[in-house]
PDB file of N, CA, C and O in Angstrom:
ATOM      1  N   SER A   1      12.164   1.484   4.237  1.00  0.00           N
ATOM      2  CA  SER A   1      11.491   0.389   4.919  1.00  0.00           C
ATOM      3  C   SER A   1      10.813  -0.499   3.884  1.00  0.00           C
ATOM      4  O   SER A   1      10.210  -0.003   2.932  1.00  0.00           O
ATOM      5  N   TYR A   2      10.914  -1.807   4.071  1.00  0.00           N
ATOM      6  CA  TYR A   2      10.374  -2.736   3.080  1.00  0.00           C
ATOM      7  C   TYR A   2       9.174  -3.508   3.606  1.00  0.00           C
ATOM      8  O   TYR A   2       8.871  -4.594   3.111  1.00  0.00           O
ATOM      9  N   ASP A   3       8.504  -2.972   4.580  1.00  0.00           N
ATOM     10  CA  ASP A   3       7.303  -3.641   5.051  1.00  0.00           C
ATOM     11  C   ASP A   3       6.084  -3.043   4.351  1.00  0.00           C
ATOM     12  O   ASP A   3       6.219  -2.299   3.379  1.00  0.00           O
ATOM     13  N   LYS A   4       4.920  -3.368   4.841  1.00  0.00           N
ATOM     14  CA  LYS A   4       3.687  -2.904   4.214  1.00  0.00           C
ATOM     15  C   LYS A   4       3.176  -1.601   4.813  1.00  0.00           C
ATOM     16  O   LYS A   4       2.019  -1.237   4.603  1.00  0.00           O
ATOM     17  N   GLN A   5       4.022  -0.895   5.556  1.00  0.00           N
ATOM     18  CA  GLN A   5       3.565   0.332   6.212  1.00  0.00           C
ATOM     19  C   GLN A   5       3.072   1.365   5.202  1.00  0.00           C
ATOM     20  O   GLN A   5       2.139   2.113   5.491  1.00  0.00           O
ATOM     21  N   PHE A   6       3.684   1.412   4.034  1.00  0.00           N
ATOM     22  CA  PHE A   6       3.263   2.348   2.997  1.00  0.00           C
ATOM     23  C   PHE A   6       1.795   2.119   2.638  1.00  0.00           C
ATOM     24  O   PHE A   6       1.023   3.070   2.514  1.00  0.00           O
ATOM     25  N   VAL A   7       1.420   0.860   2.473  1.00  0.00           N
ATOM     26  CA  VAL A   7       0.027   0.524   2.148  1.00  0.00           C
ATOM     27  C   VAL A   7      -0.871   0.816   3.345  1.00  0.00           C
ATOM     28  O   VAL A   7      -1.964   1.358   3.181  1.00  0.00           O
ATOM     29  N   ARG A   8      -0.424   0.466   4.531  1.00  0.00           N
ATOM     30  CA  ARG A   8      -1.218   0.748   5.736  1.00  0.00           C
ATOM     31  C   ARG A   8      -1.498   2.240   5.875  1.00  0.00           C
ATOM     32  O   ARG A   8      -2.614   2.644   6.201  1.00  0.00           O
ATOM     33  N   ASP A   9      -0.477   3.050   5.627  1.00  0.00           N
ATOM     34  CA  ASP A   9      -0.655   4.504   5.727  1.00  0.00           C
ATOM     35  C   ASP A   9      -1.714   4.994   4.749  1.00  0.00           C
ATOM     36  O   ASP A   9      -2.542   5.838   5.093  1.00  0.00           O
ATOM     37  N   TRP A  10      -1.685   4.464   3.529  1.00  0.00           N
ATOM     38  CA  TRP A  10      -2.694   4.868   2.551  1.00  0.00           C
ATOM     39  C   TRP A  10      -4.085   4.458   3.025  1.00  0.00           C
ATOM     40  O   TRP A  10      -5.029   5.244   2.937  1.00  0.00           O
ATOM     41  N   LEU A  11      -4.213   3.230   3.527  1.00  0.00           N
ATOM     42  CA  LEU A  11      -5.521   2.754   3.986  1.00  0.00           C
ATOM     43  C   LEU A  11      -6.054   3.581   5.150  1.00  0.00           C
ATOM     44  O   LEU A  11      -7.266   3.758   5.278  1.00  0.00           O
ATOM     45  N   GLU A  12      -5.167   4.086   5.997  1.00  0.00           N
ATOM     46  CA  GLU A  12      -5.601   4.926   7.119  1.00  0.00           C
ATOM     47  C   GLU A  12      -6.289   6.195   6.636  1.00  0.00           C
ATOM     48  O   GLU A  12      -7.132   6.755   7.335  1.00  0.00           O
ATOM     49  N   GLN A  13      -5.926   6.649   5.434  1.00  0.00           N
ATOM     50  CA  GLN A  13      -6.498   7.881   4.907  1.00  0.00           C
ATOM     51  C   GLN A  13      -7.552   7.635   3.831  1.00  0.00           C
ATOM     52  O   GLN A  13      -8.137   8.583   3.308  1.00  0.00           O
ATOM     53  N   ALA A  14      -7.796   6.370   3.499  1.00  0.00           N
ATOM     54  CA  ALA A  14      -8.741   6.033   2.436  1.00  0.00           C
ATOM     55  C   ALA A  14     -10.167   6.393   2.836  1.00  0.00           C
ATOM     56  O   ALA A  14     -10.565   6.255   3.993  1.00  0.00           O
ATOM     57  N   LEU A  15     -10.917   6.856   1.850  1.00  0.00           N
ATOM     58  CA  LEU A  15     -12.323   7.178   2.064  1.00  0.00           C
ATOM     59  C   LEU A  15     -13.197   6.211   1.279  1.00  0.00           C
ATOM     60  O   LEU A  15     -12.873   5.842   0.150  1.00  0.00           O
ATOM     61  N   VAL A  16     -14.298   5.808   1.883  1.00  0.00           N
ATOM     62  CA  VAL A  16     -15.298   4.975   1.226  1.00  0.00           C
ATOM     63  C   VAL A  16     -16.614   5.720   1.360  1.00  0.00           C
ATOM     64  O   VAL A  16     -17.087   5.965   2.469  1.00  0.00           O
ATOM     65  N   ASP A  17     -17.200   6.077   0.233  1.00  0.00           N
ATOM     66  CA  ASP A  17     -18.435   6.868   0.240  1.00  0.00           C
ATOM     67  C   ASP A  17     -18.266   8.157   1.042  1.00  0.00           C
ATOM     68  O   ASP A  17     -19.182   8.585   1.744  1.00  0.00           O
ATOM     69  N   GLY A  18     -17.081   8.774   0.930  1.00  0.00           N
ATOM     70  CA  GLY A  18     -16.821  10.038   1.594  1.00  0.00           C
ATOM     71  C   GLY A  18     -16.503   9.949   3.073  1.00  0.00           C
ATOM     72  O   GLY A  18     -16.362  10.973   3.741  1.00  0.00           O
ATOM     73  N   ARG A  19     -16.389   8.745   3.587  1.00  0.00           N
ATOM     74  CA  ARG A  19     -16.086   8.546   5.010  1.00  0.00           C
ATOM     75  C   ARG A  19     -14.834   7.691   5.152  1.00  0.00           C
ATOM     76  O   ARG A  19     -14.495   6.928   4.248  1.00  0.00           O
ATOM     77  N   PRO A  20     -14.141   7.816   6.292  1.00  0.00           N
ATOM     78  CA  PRO A  20     -12.971   6.955   6.510  1.00  0.00           C
ATOM     79  C   PRO A  20     -13.358   5.480   6.430  1.00  0.00           C
ATOM     80  O   PRO A  20     -14.419   5.075   6.904  1.00  0.00           O
ATOM     81  N   TRP A  21     -12.482   4.692   5.824  1.00  0.00           N
ATOM     82  CA  TRP A  21     -12.723   3.255   5.712  1.00  0.00           C
ATOM     83  C   TRP A  21     -12.823   2.659   7.111  1.00  0.00           C
ATOM     84  O   TRP A  21     -11.929   2.876   7.929  1.00  0.00           O
ATOM     85  N   PRO A  22     -13.896   1.906   7.408  1.00  0.00           N
ATOM     86  CA  PRO A  22     -14.099   1.370   8.763  1.00  0.00           C
ATOM     87  C   PRO A  22     -13.283   0.120   9.087  1.00  0.00           C
ATOM     88  O   PRO A  22     -13.524  -0.531  10.104  1.00  0.00           O
ATOM     89  N   LYS A  23     -12.331  -0.213   8.238  1.00  0.00           N
ATOM     90  CA  LYS A  23     -11.453  -1.370   8.459  1.00  0.00           C
ATOM     91  C   LYS A  23     -12.223  -2.684   8.528  1.00  0.00           C
ATOM     92  O   LYS A  23     -11.927  -3.563   9.338  1.00  0.00           O
ATOM     93  N   THR A  24     -13.206  -2.787   7.662  1.00  0.00           N
ATOM     94  CA  THR A  24     -13.951  -4.028   7.508  1.00  0.00           C
ATOM     95  C   THR A  24     -13.872  -4.438   6.039  1.00  0.00           C
ATOM     96  O   THR A  24     -13.679  -3.603   5.156  1.00  0.00           O
ATOM     97  N   ALA A  25     -14.022  -5.721   5.800  1.00  0.00           N
ATOM     98  CA  ALA A  25     -13.977  -6.222   4.426  1.00  0.00           C
ATOM     99  C   ALA A  25     -15.207  -5.739   3.672  1.00  0.00           C
ATOM    100  O   ALA A  25     -16.284  -5.605   4.254  1.00  0.00           O
ATOM    101  N   PRO A  26     -15.056  -5.485   2.419  1.00  0.00           N
ATOM    102  CA  PRO A  26     -13.816  -5.501   1.646  1.00  0.00           C
ATOM    103  C   PRO A  26     -13.044  -4.196   1.824  1.00  0.00           C
ATOM    104  O   PRO A  26     -13.619  -3.138   2.082  1.00  0.00           O
ATOM    105  N   ALA A  27     -11.744  -4.303   1.679  1.00  0.00           N
ATOM    106  CA  ALA A  27     -10.898  -3.105   1.728  1.00  0.00           C
ATOM    107  C   ALA A  27     -11.088  -2.317   0.437  1.00  0.00           C
ATOM    108  O   ALA A  27     -11.433  -2.893  -0.594  1.00  0.00           O
ATOM    109  N   PRO A  28     -10.866  -1.006   0.484  1.00  0.00           N
ATOM    110  CA  PRO A  28     -10.957  -0.233  -0.760  1.00  0.00           C
ATOM    111  C   PRO A  28      -9.845  -0.646  -1.724  1.00  0.00           C
ATOM    112  O   PRO A  28      -8.763  -1.065  -1.312  1.00  0.00           O
ATOM    113  N   ALA A  29     -10.139  -0.519  -3.002  1.00  0.00           N
ATOM    114  CA  ALA A  29      -9.143  -0.854  -4.020  1.00  0.00           C
ATOM    115  C   ALA A  29      -7.977   0.119  -3.930  1.00  0.00           C
ATOM    116  O   ALA A  29      -8.166   1.323  -3.758  1.00  0.00           O
ATOM    117  N   LEU A  30      -6.781  -0.418  -4.048  1.00  0.00           N
ATOM    118  CA  LEU A  30      -5.585   0.428  -4.023  1.00  0.00           C
ATOM    119  C   LEU A  30      -5.425   1.118  -5.370  1.00  0.00           C
ATOM    120  O   LEU A  30      -5.597   0.483  -6.411  1.00  0.00           O
ATOM    121  N   PRO A  31      -5.100   2.403  -5.368  1.00  0.00           N
ATOM    122  CA  PRO A  31      -4.845   3.091  -6.632  1.00  0.00           C
ATOM    123  C   PRO A  31      -3.569   2.560  -7.291  1.00  0.00           C
ATOM    124  O   PRO A  31      -2.686   2.022  -6.624  1.00  0.00           O
ATOM    125  N   ALA A  32      -3.496   2.719  -8.590  1.00  0.00           N
ATOM    126  CA  ALA A  32      -2.337   2.237  -9.343  1.00  0.00           C
ATOM    127  C   ALA A  32      -1.035   2.815  -8.796  1.00  0.00           C
ATOM    128  O   ALA A  32      -0.019   2.121  -8.775  1.00  0.00           O
ATOM    129  N   GLU A  33      -1.046   4.069  -8.354  1.00  0.00           N
ATOM    130  CA  GLU A  33       0.169   4.698  -7.820  1.00  0.00           C
ATOM    131  C   GLU A  33       0.668   3.976  -6.568  1.00  0.00           C
ATOM    132  O   GLU A  33       1.873   3.776  -6.410  1.00  0.00           O
ATOM    133  N   VAL A  34      -0.236   3.589  -5.689  1.00  0.00           N
ATOM    134  CA  VAL A  34       0.151   2.880  -4.465  1.00  0.00           C
ATOM    135  C   VAL A  34       0.717   1.508  -4.819  1.00  0.00           C
ATOM    136  O   VAL A  34       1.713   1.074  -4.240  1.00  0.00           O
ATOM    137  N   ILE A  35       0.094   0.841  -5.752  1.00  0.00           N
ATOM    138  CA  ILE A  35       0.582  -0.469  -6.191  1.00  0.00           C
ATOM    139  C   ILE A  35       1.971  -0.327  -6.808  1.00  0.00           C
ATOM    140  O   ILE A  35       2.872  -1.106  -6.498  1.00  0.00           O
ATOM    141  N   ALA A  36       2.144   0.661  -7.676  1.00  0.00           N
ATOM    142  CA  ALA A  36       3.436   0.856  -8.342  1.00  0.00           C
ATOM    143  C   ALA A  36       4.541   1.166  -7.336  1.00  0.00           C
ATOM    144  O   ALA A  36       5.642   0.627  -7.447  1.00  0.00           O
ATOM    145  N   ARG A  37       4.266   2.021  -6.364  1.00  0.00           N
ATOM    146  CA  ARG A  37       5.295   2.347  -5.363  1.00  0.00           C
ATOM    147  C   ARG A  37       5.618   1.139  -4.497  1.00  0.00           C
ATOM    148  O   ARG A  37       6.767   0.955  -4.094  1.00  0.00           O
ATOM    149  N   THR A  38       4.627   0.322  -4.208  1.00  0.00           N
ATOM    150  CA  THR A  38       4.863  -0.886  -3.422  1.00  0.00           C
ATOM    151  C   THR A  38       5.741  -1.858  -4.207  1.00  0.00           C
ATOM    152  O   THR A  38       6.671  -2.447  -3.656  1.00  0.00           O
ATOM    153  N   VAL A  39       5.444  -2.023  -5.483  1.00  0.00           N
ATOM    154  CA  VAL A  39       6.262  -2.881  -6.345  1.00  0.00           C
ATOM    155  C   VAL A  39       7.701  -2.373  -6.370  1.00  0.00           C
ATOM    156  O   VAL A  39       8.639  -3.164  -6.276  1.00  0.00           O
ATOM    157  N   GLN A  40       7.881  -1.064  -6.496  1.00  0.00           N
ATOM    158  CA  GLN A  40       9.233  -0.498  -6.517  1.00  0.00           C
ATOM    159  C   GLN A  40       9.991  -0.818  -5.233  1.00  0.00           C
ATOM    160  O   GLN A  40      11.173  -1.157  -5.275  1.00  0.00           O
ATOM    161  N   LYS A  41       9.316  -0.712  -4.100  1.00  0.00           N
ATOM    162  CA  LYS A  41       9.962  -0.990  -2.815  1.00  0.00           C
ATOM    163  C   LYS A  41      10.435  -2.445  -2.751  1.00  0.00           C
ATOM    164  O   LYS A  41      11.553  -2.719  -2.314  1.00  0.00           O
ATOM    165  N   TYR A  42       9.579  -3.376  -3.189  1.00  0.00           N
ATOM    166  CA  TYR A  42       9.956  -4.787  -3.135  1.00  0.00           C
ATOM    167  C   TYR A  42      11.001  -5.137  -4.187  1.00  0.00           C
ATOM    168  O   TYR A  42      11.847  -5.999  -3.948  1.00  0.00           O
ATOM    169  N   GLU A  43      10.958  -4.485  -5.347  1.00  0.00           N
ATOM    170  CA  GLU A  43      12.006  -4.715  -6.343  1.00  0.00           C
ATOM    171  C   GLU A  43      13.359  -4.239  -5.816  1.00  0.00           C
ATOM    172  O   GLU A  43      14.381  -4.890  -6.034  1.00  0.00           O
ATOM    173  N   GLU A  44      13.360  -3.100  -5.123  1.00  0.00           N
ATOM    174  CA  GLU A  44      14.603  -2.600  -4.537  1.00  0.00           C
ATOM    175  C   GLU A  44      15.122  -3.565  -3.473  1.00  0.00           C
ATOM    176  O   GLU A  44      16.324  -3.816  -3.395  1.00  0.00           O
ATOM    177  N   ALA A  45      14.233  -4.095  -2.667  1.00  0.00           N
ATOM    178  CA  ALA A  45      14.641  -5.059  -1.637  1.00  0.00           C
ATOM    179  C   ALA A  45      15.239  -6.305  -2.287  1.00  0.00           C
ATOM    180  O   ALA A  45      16.273  -6.804  -1.844  1.00  0.00           O
ATOM    181  N   LEU A  46      14.590  -6.802  -3.334  1.00  0.00           N
ATOM    182  CA  LEU A  46      15.102  -7.975  -4.041  1.00  0.00           C
ATOM    183  C   LEU A  46      16.485  -7.690  -4.619  1.00  0.00           C
ATOM    184  O   LEU A  46      17.387  -8.521  -4.520  1.00  0.00           O
ATOM    185  N   GLN A  47      16.648  -6.523  -5.216  1.00  0.00           N
ATOM    186  CA  GLN A  47      17.944  -6.154  -5.794  1.00  0.00           C
ATOM    187  C   GLN A  47      19.027  -6.128  -4.724  1.00  0.00           C
ATOM    188  O   GLN A  47      20.133  -6.619  -4.949  1.00  0.00           O
ATOM    189  N   ARG A  48      18.722  -5.569  -3.578  1.00  0.00           N
ATOM    190  CA  ARG A  48      19.714  -5.491  -2.500  1.00  0.00           C
ATOM    191  C   ARG A  48      20.082  -6.877  -1.972  1.00  0.00           C
ATOM    192  O   ARG A  48      21.231  -7.128  -1.608  1.00  0.00           O
ATOM    193  N   LEU A  49      19.102  -7.765  -1.933  1.00  0.00           N
ATOM    194  CA  LEU A  49      19.351  -9.106  -1.406  1.00  0.00           C
ATOM    195  C   LEU A  49      20.108  -9.997  -2.381  1.00  0.00           C
ATOM    196  O   LEU A  49      20.840 -10.896  -1.967  1.00  0.00           O
ATOM    197  N   THR A  50      19.933  -9.749  -3.671  1.00  0.00           N
ATOM    198  CA  THR A  50      20.514 -10.656  -4.664  1.00  0.00           C
ATOM    199  C   THR A  50      21.708 -10.054  -5.405  1.00  0.00           C
ATOM    200  O   THR A  50      22.322 -10.735  -6.226  1.00  0.00           O
ATOM    201  N   ALA A  51      22.043  -8.817  -5.137  1.00  0.00           N
ATOM    202  CA  ALA A  51      23.156  -8.167  -5.852  1.00  0.00           C
ATOM    203  C   ALA A  51      24.494  -8.558  -5.241  1.00  0.00           C
ATOM    204  O   ALA A  51      25.540  -8.109  -5.709  1.00  0.00           O
TER     205      ALA A  51
END
């Protein structure tokens, strides 16, 4: 899947000060691993569309 569900799933489990994120601004910072996996997903989508 090439939507943002991967990021949404991470945010659903994110903790802020030991508690679930209340879905208010600001959002918690995404870890480098989440960013890297998201980039990989979009790079794969681009490759499929342009290959």
